[in-house]
Structure formats: structure tokens, C-alpha cells
C-alpha positions as CSV (number, residue, x, y, z in Angstrom):
1,M,0.0,0.0,0.0
2,G,1.2,3.5,-0.6
3,P,0.6,6.8,-2.5
4,E,0.0,6.4,-6.2
5,T,2.2,9.4,-6.9
6,E,5.9,9.2,-5.9
7,G,6.8,11.7,-3.2
8,A,3.2,12.1,-2.0
9,E,1.8,11.2,1.4
10,V,-1.6,9.7,2.2
11,R,-3.1,9.9,5.7
12,F,-5.3,7.0,6.9
13,R,-6.9,5.7,10.1
14,V,-7.5,2.2,11.3
15,L,-10.3,1.3,13.6
16,L,-10.8,-2.0,15.5
17,D,-14.4,-2.8,16.3
18,G,-15.3,0.8,15.5
19,D,-12.8,2.4,17.9
20,P,-9.2,3.4,17.7
21,A,-7.0,0.3,18.1
22,G,-5.3,1.4,21.4
23,A,-2.8,-1.2,22.6
24,A,-3.6,-3.4,19.5
25,H,-2.2,-0.8,17.1
26,G,0.5,-2.0,14.7
27,V,4.0,-0.5,14.6
28,D,3.1,1.9,11.8
29,F,0.2,3.6,13.7
30,N,-0.3,5.5,16.9
31,E,-2.9,4.6,19.6
32,Q,-5.5,6.7,17.9
33,G,-5.0,4.5,14.8
34,L,-3.6,7.3,12.6
35,A,-0.7,6.8,10.1
36,T,0.7,8.2,6.9
37,A,1.7,6.2,3.9
38,S,4.7,7.8,2.2
39,E,6.0,4.8,0.1
40,Q,4.8,1.6,-1.4
41,R,5.3,-1.1,1.2
42,M,3.5,-3.4,3.7
43,Y,2.1,-1.6,6.8
44,Q,1.4,-3.3,10.1
45,V,-2.1,-2.1,11.0
46,I,-3.1,-4.3,13.9
47,R,-1.0,-6.3,16.4
48,Q,-3.5,-7.8,18.8
49,P,-2.0,-8.6,22.2
50,G,-3.2,-11.5,24.3
51,S,-5.7,-14.0,23.1
52,I,-6.9,-13.8,19.5
53,D,-10.6,-13.0,19.2
54,D,-12.8,-12.3,16.2
55,R,-12.6,-8.6,15.5
56,T,-13.6,-6.2,12.8
57,F,-11.0,-3.7,11.4
58,E,-11.6,-0.8,9.1
59,I,-9.2,1.4,7.1
60,E,-10.4,4.9,6.4
61,F,-8.3,6.9,3.9
62,L,-8.3,10.5,4.8
63,D,-6.6,11.6,1.5
64,A,-7.1,10.5,-2.1
65,G,-4.5,8.9,-4.2
66,V,-3.6,5.6,-2.4
67,G,-3.1,2.2,-4.0
68,V,-3.7,-0.9,-2.0
69,Y,-2.7,-4.2,-3.6
70,V,-2.7,-6.9,-0.9
71,F,-3.8,-7.6,2.7
72,T,-2.5,-10.5,4.8
73,L,-4.2,-11.6,8.0
74,G,-2.9,-14.1,10.5
């Protein structure tokens, strides 16, 4: 995932069960679930601590011009 235009930045937010991810945020995000994509690469969006439960995550792009090619879960 990353900006479609080289040198651009795209802001986005990740929610877990409708709320900011808090302690379950991935290394590329803060506790409010906010991040900026500045290059094409894989971003760690969720890192769920403790037991693994069924959850719903959402990615909301705050800027246009992002390309997303693959998601991996597990």
C-alpha cells in the first residue's frame, strides 16, 4: 500500500471494532489509529496482544491517491 504518486503522502486511520486500536495498534500507527503512507510497502495495521478473538477492522483513507494491492491476515 502507498501513494500512487511518488513523493506524495496519504493519511489514513485504522479502527478496531469501530474504535481506535489502542494497545492493539500496529507498529506503523499511533494509539488513535492514525498513520501516513509515504511509500509503497506493507504496513502493520493491527497487532492484537493477548488471546486472539474475532474482531472487525476498518481502514479509512483521509486523503485521495492511495493504491492498495494486498492484505495479509494471520
